[in-house]
Residue frames as qw, qx, qy, qz and C-alpha x, y, z in Angstrom:
[[0.309, -0.003, 0.304, 0.901, -3.06, -9.85, 12.66],
 [0.228, 0.764, 0.463, -0.387, -5.27, -6.80, 12.17],
 [0.467, 0.339, 0.441, 0.688, -5.49, -5.08, 8.81],
 [0.056, -0.497, -0.170, 0.849, -5.57, -1.32, 8.41],
 [0.375, 0.399, -0.317, -0.774, -6.73, -1.26, 4.79],
 [0.462, 0.196, 0.864, 0.023, -9.27, -3.60, 3.22],
 [0.413, 0.406, -0.240, -0.779, -10.65, -3.34, -0.30],
 [0.621, 0.154, 0.749, -0.174, -12.95, -5.68, -2.17],
 [0.297, 0.160, 0.759, 0.557, -13.92, -6.98, -5.59],
 [0.139, 0.810, 0.565, -0.075, -17.03, -4.78, -5.41],
 [0.072, -0.880, 0.112, 0.455, -14.57, -1.90, -5.92],
 [0.620, 0.719, -0.264, -0.168, -13.10, -3.49, -9.05],
 [0.164, -0.585, 0.794, -0.021, -10.49, -5.81, -7.55],
 [0.831, 0.203, -0.396, -0.334, -10.27, -9.26, -9.08],
 [0.830, -0.398, 0.381, -0.086, -9.76, -12.49, -7.15],
 [0.913, 0.106, 0.255, 0.301, -6.52, -14.22, -8.08],
 [0.434, 0.805, -0.089, 0.395, -4.74, -11.08, -9.30],
 [0.682, -0.232, -0.270, 0.638, -1.54, -9.90, -7.68],
 [0.026, -0.934, -0.084, -0.347, -1.65, -6.46, -6.08],
 [0.654, -0.133, -0.334, 0.666, 1.15, -4.75, -4.20],
 [0.175, -0.959, -0.221, 0.033, 1.53, -1.54, -2.24],
 [0.548, 0.268, -0.162, 0.776, 4.06, 1.25, -2.02],
 [0.343, -0.846, -0.339, 0.226, 4.27, 3.79, 0.80],
 [0.441, 0.473, 0.002, 0.763, 5.63, 7.29, 0.20],
 [0.309, -0.542, -0.389, 0.678, 6.35, 9.91, 2.86],
 [0.255, 0.861, 0.400, 0.181, 4.42, 12.99, 1.73],
 [0.235, -0.935, 0.057, 0.260, 6.76, 15.54, 3.32],
 [0.235, -0.674, 0.564, 0.415, 9.95, 14.39, 1.54],
 [0.728, 0.482, -0.299, -0.386, 8.86, 11.96, -1.22],
 [0.002, 0.445, -0.894, 0.061, 10.91, 9.11, 0.25],
 [0.781, -0.038, -0.491, -0.385, 9.77, 5.50, -0.05],
 [0.701, -0.423, 0.508, -0.269, 9.33, 2.86, 2.65],
 [0.512, 0.461, -0.698, -0.194, 11.57, -0.07, 1.65],
 [0.846, -0.193, -0.490, -0.081, 10.57, -2.54, 4.36],
 [0.695, -0.295, -0.396, 0.523, 13.07, -1.41, 6.95],
 [0.227, -0.522, -0.159, 0.807, 13.33, 2.38, 6.64],
 [0.399, 0.868, 0.271, -0.120, 12.24, 5.41, 4.63],
 [0.553, -0.316, 0.392, 0.663, 14.83, 6.17, 1.98],
 [0.240, 0.677, -0.132, -0.683, 15.33, 8.55, -0.92],
 [0.497, 0.516, -0.546, -0.434, 16.51, 6.20, -3.68],
 [0.647, -0.170, 0.729, -0.147, 15.48, 2.61, -2.99],
 [0.026, 0.056, -0.859, -0.508, 15.35, -0.05, -5.66],
 [0.557, -0.101, -0.235, -0.790, 11.80, -0.28, -6.97],
 [0.674, -0.109, -0.720, -0.122, 11.47, -3.95, -5.99],
 [0.334, -0.091, -0.712, 0.611, 12.20, -3.26, -2.30],
 [0.241, 0.013, 0.219, -0.945, 9.32, -0.76, -2.09],
 [0.635, -0.062, -0.458, -0.619, 6.69, -3.22, -3.37],
 [0.237, -0.118, 0.864, -0.429, 4.90, -5.23, -0.67],
 [0.259, -0.222, -0.844, -0.413, 2.35, -7.86, -1.72],
 [0.500, -0.176, 0.207, -0.822, -1.23, -7.33, -0.62],
 [0.165, -0.004, 0.971, -0.175, -2.96, -10.33, 0.98],
 [0.543, -0.152, -0.463, -0.684, -6.09, -11.80, -0.58],
 [0.390, -0.161, 0.713, -0.560, -8.36, -13.09, 2.16],
 [0.610, 0.185, 0.718, -0.279, -10.07, -16.45, 1.54],
 [0.230, 0.026, 0.739, 0.633, -9.61, -16.19, -2.26],
 [0.174, 0.686, 0.698, -0.108, -12.78, -14.16, -2.43],
 [0.293, 0.644, 0.265, 0.655, -11.57, -10.95, -4.01],
 [0.383, -0.915, -0.060, -0.107, -11.16, -9.21, -0.65],
 [0.671, 0.359, -0.296, 0.577, -7.66, -7.83, -0.19],
 [0.520, -0.846, -0.113, 0.030, -6.05, -6.56, 3.00],
 [0.551, 0.499, -0.302, 0.597, -2.93, -4.70, 4.00],
 [0.608, -0.704, -0.255, 0.263, -1.35, -3.96, 7.35],
 [0.148, 0.928, -0.227, 0.255, 0.55, -0.71, 7.86],
 [0.742, 0.175, -0.504, 0.406, 4.11, -1.78, 8.90],
 [0.609, -0.734, -0.235, 0.188, 4.92, -1.43, 12.60],
 [0.651, -0.263, 0.083, 0.707, 8.43, -0.17, 11.83],
 [0.273, 0.668, 0.324, 0.612, 7.19, 2.73, 9.71],
 [0.272, -0.120, -0.346, 0.890, 8.27, 5.99, 11.40],
 [0.123, 0.729, 0.524, -0.423, 5.66, 8.55, 12.40],
 [0.072, -0.273, 0.361, 0.889, 4.67, 10.95, 9.62],
 [0.618, 0.504, 0.220, -0.563, 2.15, 11.63, 6.86],
 [0.298, -0.192, 0.846, 0.398, 2.12, 9.06, 4.06],
 [0.698, 0.355, -0.151, -0.604, 0.41, 8.12, 0.85],
 [0.506, -0.133, 0.849, 0.070, -0.07, 4.43, 0.12],
 [0.543, 0.413, -0.391, -0.618, -0.51, 3.29, -3.47],
 [0.716, 0.014, 0.693, -0.080, -1.89, -0.09, -4.47],
 [0.309, 0.541, -0.543, -0.563, -0.81, -1.34, -7.88],
 [0.935, 0.209, 0.192, -0.211, -1.89, -4.18, -10.16],
 [0.355, -0.524, 0.688, 0.355, 1.23, -6.25, -10.89],
 [0.716, 0.534, -0.118, -0.434, 1.14, -6.95, -14.63],
 [0.705, 0.441, -0.554, 0.037, 4.16, -9.28, -14.85],
 [0.817, -0.162, -0.487, 0.264, 6.41, -11.42, -12.66],
 [0.475, -0.193, -0.323, 0.796, 8.00, -8.39, -10.97],
 [0.014, -0.862, -0.337, 0.379, 6.82, -4.99, -9.78],
 [0.480, 0.230, 0.329, 0.780, 7.40, -2.30, -12.40],
 [0.008, -0.328, -0.140, 0.934, 6.94, 1.46, -12.67],
 [0.287, -0.026, -0.547, -0.786, 4.47, 0.83, -15.50],
 [0.181, -0.365, -0.907, 0.107, 2.05, -1.11, -13.22],
 [0.220, -0.598, -0.342, -0.690, -1.30, 0.65, -12.88],
 [0.065, -0.044, 0.612, -0.787, -2.28, 2.33, -9.62],
 [0.332, -0.401, -0.766, -0.377, -5.70, 0.93, -8.66],
 [0.521, -0.759, -0.388, -0.048, -6.20, 2.41, -5.20],
 [0.407, 0.327, -0.359, 0.774, -4.61, 5.00, -2.93],
 [0.490, -0.787, -0.372, -0.033, -5.04, 6.40, 0.56],
 [0.195, 0.621, -0.367, 0.665, -3.43, 9.09, 2.69],
 [0.743, -0.561, -0.366, 0.009, -2.72, 8.40, 6.34],
 [0.065, -0.783, 0.449, -0.426, -0.86, 9.66, 9.39],
 [0.813, -0.136, -0.515, 0.233, 1.26, 7.28, 11.45],
 [0.351, -0.865, 0.139, -0.330, 1.64, 8.58, 15.01],
 [0.160, 0.587, -0.728, 0.317, 4.62, 8.01, 17.30],
 [0.554, -0.220, 0.663, -0.454, 2.50, 5.70, 19.50],
 [0.198, -0.025, 0.945, 0.258, 1.83, 3.45, 16.47],
 [0.422, 0.579, 0.576, -0.394, -1.74, 4.61, 15.86],
 [0.211, 0.091, 0.614, 0.755, -2.82, 5.14, 12.25],
 [0.312, 0.634, 0.445, -0.550, -5.46, 7.61, 11.07],
 [0.421, 0.338, 0.617, 0.573, -6.61, 7.77, 7.47],
 [0.025, 0.346, 0.023, -0.938, -7.16, 11.23, 6.03],
 [0.512, 0.211, -0.359, -0.752, -9.21, 10.25, 3.00],
 [0.548, 0.004, 0.788, -0.279, -11.74, 7.46, 3.21],
 [0.727, 0.526, 0.013, -0.441, -12.94, 7.49, -0.38],
 [0.783, -0.012, 0.545, 0.298, -11.79, 4.87, -2.81],
 [0.264, 0.737, -0.346, -0.517, -9.79, 6.02, -5.79],
 [0.776, 0.128, 0.594, 0.171, -9.95, 3.55, -8.66],
 [0.032, 0.589, -0.429, -0.684, -8.01, 4.36, -11.82]]
């Protein structure tokens, strides 16, 4: 497995915490729900857990293969309770383009920490 996004505790991420991501299509505001991009998904279906590598505060995420081509924004949130919630803080975000051949190119490389 290769990861497209990696962020580390040096950027403020804490080992043992639970982070999740949400992907939004920039052109229409629709969310990726794990199988397609949809206008009104349930919040829980849009939240995908982010993997902590080796319990060392380094977290990784792989852009889904099934995601259609387009321009997207991915948000990483700190899960504050047992379930994902709209009140969870955004801790990181990136903009990327997914091409029809499956390639991914990130538009912004800076880290946004809230």
